[in-house]
C-alpha positions as CSV (number, residue, x, y, z in Angstrom):
1,M,-25.3,4.5,4.5
2,G,-22.0,3.8,4.1
3,F,-19.1,4.2,6.7
4,G,-16.2,4.6,4.5
5,W,-13.6,6.8,4.7
6,N,-13.9,10.0,2.3
7,W,-9.9,11.2,2.1
8,G,-10.7,13.6,-0.1
9,A,-8.3,15.8,-2.8
10,A,-5.3,16.2,-0.3
11,D,-4.6,12.1,-0.3
12,E,-4.8,12.3,-4.0
13,E,-3.0,15.6,-4.7
14,D,-0.3,13.6,-2.4
15,F,-0.1,10.5,-4.6
16,L,0.0,12.2,-7.7
17,L,2.7,14.7,-6.9
18,T,4.7,11.3,-5.6
19,K,4.0,10.1,-9.0
20,A,5.0,12.7,-10.9
21,V,8.2,13.7,-8.8
22,R,9.3,10.0,-9.0
23,G,8.3,9.9,-12.9
24,T,6.9,6.6,-12.3
25,S,3.7,4.8,-13.1
26,D,0.4,4.4,-10.4
27,Y,1.1,0.7,-10.1
28,Q,4.7,1.3,-9.1
29,I,4.0,3.5,-6.3
30,F,1.5,0.8,-5.0
31,L,4.2,-1.7,-5.4
32,D,6.5,0.3,-3.4
33,A,4.0,1.6,-0.9
34,Y,3.1,-2.1,-0.1
35,S,6.4,-3.2,0.5
36,D,7.1,-0.2,2.6
37,W,4.3,-0.9,4.9
38,Y,4.3,-4.5,5.2
39,G,7.9,-5.0,5.2
40,H,7.7,-7.5,2.0
41,E,6.8,-7.3,-1.7
42,A,3.2,-7.9,-2.5
43,A,2.2,-11.3,-4.3
44,S,1.0,-10.4,-7.7
45,D,-2.4,-11.4,-7.2
46,V,-2.5,-9.4,-4.1
47,I,-1.3,-6.4,-5.6
48,D,-3.2,-6.6,-9.0
49,G,-6.6,-7.1,-7.0
50,V,-6.1,-4.0,-4.7
51,F,-4.8,-2.0,-7.9
52,G,-7.9,-3.3,-9.6
53,D,-10.3,-2.1,-6.9
54,Y,-8.5,1.4,-7.1
55,L,-9.2,1.5,-10.8
56,K,-12.7,0.6,-10.1
57,T,-13.4,2.9,-7.3
58,G,-11.0,5.5,-7.6
59,E,-10.1,5.2,-3.6
60,L,-6.5,4.8,-2.5
61,P,-5.9,1.9,0.0
62,H,-4.3,3.1,3.4
63,F,-0.9,1.7,2.8
64,V,-0.6,4.1,-0.5
65,R,-2.2,7.0,1.2
66,H,0.6,6.6,4.0
67,Y,3.3,6.6,1.6
68,A,2.5,9.3,-0.5
69,R,1.8,11.6,2.7
70,R,5.7,10.6,3.9
71,Y,6.9,11.2,0.6
72,V,5.5,14.6,0.0
73,E,6.6,15.3,3.6
74,A,9.9,14.2,2.7
75,N,10.2,16.6,-0.5
76,P,9.0,19.6,1.1
77,D,9.3,22.0,-2.2
78,P,6.8,20.3,-4.4
79,A,6.8,23.4,-6.8
80,Q,10.4,22.6,-7.3
81,A,9.9,18.9,-7.9
82,L,7.2,20.0,-10.3
83,R,9.4,22.2,-11.8
84,E,12.1,19.7,-12.3
85,W,9.4,16.9,-13.6
86,D,8.3,19.7,-16.3
87,R,11.9,20.0,-17.8
88,R,12.2,16.3,-18.1
89,I,9.1,15.9,-20.1
90,E,10.2,18.8,-22.0
91,R,13.3,17.1,-23.2
92,A,11.5,14.0,-23.7
93,Q,9.1,15.7,-26.0
94,A,12.7,17.5,-27.7
95,I,14.0,14.0,-28.5
96,A,10.8,12.8,-29.7
97,F,10.7,15.7,-32.0
98,G,14.1,15.3,-32.9
99,T,13.8,11.5,-33.6
100,L,10.8,12.1,-35.8
101,V,12.7,14.7,-37.8
102,I,15.3,12.4,-38.3
103,L,13.0,9.5,-39.3
104,V,11.2,11.8,-41.9
105,L,14.7,12.7,-43.6
106,V,15.6,9.3,-43.7
107,A,12.3,8.1,-45.5
108,I,12.6,11.0,-47.9
109,A,16.4,9.9,-48.9
110,I,15.5,6.4,-49.2
111,T,12.6,7.4,-51.5
């Protein structure tokens, strides 16, 4: 019988929303959250260990949960933030498609 906390879906949602709105990686959120909580940057072996534990267990550490909650509270319209994120993704996809078309045309012109 374990006595660990089950933080549930709300913390995971806050984490995912924070990551989506900021347009950054899980690892970067861990780095920023650590610095915010402890007041200094994490040593690479420390953050790598904590992040590795997260990858194995799926459990967010306390400082990441806190950081994500505060971020969501400071950005009260997550729907708007996600719409902005969707627009960024659409723009990136359009750029990637345009680049692919240009590469195909160049390849055809060369051959």
